[in-house]
Phi, psi and omega in degrees: 000131179254134178252143178245138180229149178237130178270134176283169182299330181274006176091359178273156179282117186261335186209138176219124180222150179264131177244141178278143175283165180299322179297318179293322179294313181290336178294331180274346183274139174199135178294150180295142180285151177298137180302327178293322179296313179298321180296318180293316179301316181295318181298311181295320179297317181289316187271333185237000175053038181223130175284140178230162172251143182232130179236145178260126177231089180068246182258020184233139170256120179260114181259116180260124184241158185281344184220155179293324180298316179293321179301315180292322177296318179293325176299320179292330180263013184305316181293319178298318180297315180297321179288315183294326183263000182052054184276138173260341182265157178280147180262137171231133180253133185230140177269130181195000000 
């Protein structure tokens, strides 16, 4: 946090305000997530109690999961996930 001060003519401090740095401003900025990404994250969180990351690469949603067991389980539920989330993109599951 950067503070700005203004000195009055008599030498006293007349004004003090806090200004955010560019880094702090950009830390709060983020483009809105794709509704399909949010739907997949919510589905996996509700049904498998595990947070995952989802990235969009063209016509593909890449779902990165923490374990091979979860990746294989999600592969088996791929059709259910696509129907429940109304996905137009193809799903790929990645361990990471």
